[in-house]
N, C-alpha and C positions, 0 to 999 in steps of 0.2 A: 578729759572727758570727748573730746573725737572719736577715740575709739571706741567707746562706750557707744556712742550716739552711732556709727558704722556697726557695730555688732548688732545694738537694739531692731535697725533695721532689716538685716540679711535673715533674721531670725523670722518677723513678722514676713518678710517674703517667700519664694522662693530658696532652698538652703542649696548655697553657693561653695562648691571645695577649691579653694584657691590653690593650693596642691593636691591633689588624690594620689593616695597612695600609686607605688611604682606596679601591681597586680594588675590594678585597675585601667592603665595606659597603651593603648593600643593604638599602633602606626596605622596615618590616614587611607595608608594603600590597603591592607587590611579591612577597615572600615568598609569601605566599597567594595570590595570584594563580597564581600559575607551580605553586607546588604544587597548587590545585585542578585546571588542567589535566592536571596529568602523571598525578594518581590518575585522572582520567575516562578519560584513552587506557589506563592500564595495566588500569582494572578489569574489561572485555570478553576482553583476550587469556588475563585470569588465568583469568576464566568457564569458556571456553571447554577453555583446556589441563583445569582441572578436570572436566569432563566428558568429555573426550577420558581422561583417568586412567578416572575411575568406569566408562566405557565400558569400556575394559581388562580392567577386574576382574571386569567381568558377564563379557563374552566366558571366562573364563578361569573363573571360577565355573561357567558354563551347561559346558565343558567335559570338568571334572572331572568334576560332575556323568551327563554322558551316560556315559563312560570310565569304569562299575565296575566289578568285580570279579564283583560278586557281582548285579547287574544282567543282566549278562551270562551267568552261571549261572542265573539265571532264566529266563532268554529260552529259552536251549538249553535246559533240562529239563522249562522249561513251567509254571512253579511258582507259583503264583499270590503277590505280592506280600502283600498282608495276609491275616492268617489271620482267622475266627470270634474275635472280641474276648469274647463272653460264653462260648465253652464253654473257654477259657484263666481266666477269672475263675472260673470252676464248676470247675475242676480245681486250681488253686494256692492255693484261700480266697481270694480277694482280698478278696468283700465283705466276709469276719470283719475283716481288717485295714484296709481302707482304706473301705467302705461301699458299699452303690452308688450311684454316680456317673452 
C-alpha cells in the first residue's frame, strides 16, 4: 500500500526520477561553467532589448506630450502657458490656507 500511495503522489506532482540514466548525469563543476558562459552570452542581448524598449516608451511619451489639444489651443489663441502665480494666490486666499511658500 505504501508504495502505491507514494507513486500516486509523484505522478500528481512534479515528475521525480530517483536514478537518472548515466548520460544525463553531469558533474557539478561542468554544470557551473556552462551556466556562467550562458549567462554571459545572454546578458548583453537582454540589456540591449531592455534599452530598446525604454527608448520606444520615451518616444511614445514625447509624441503624446507634443500632440495635446490644450497645447494646440494655446498656440492658436496665443495664450500664455503659466499665469501669474502671485495674483492667483492673493485672489483665492492661498496664503491664508497654505502659508506663503
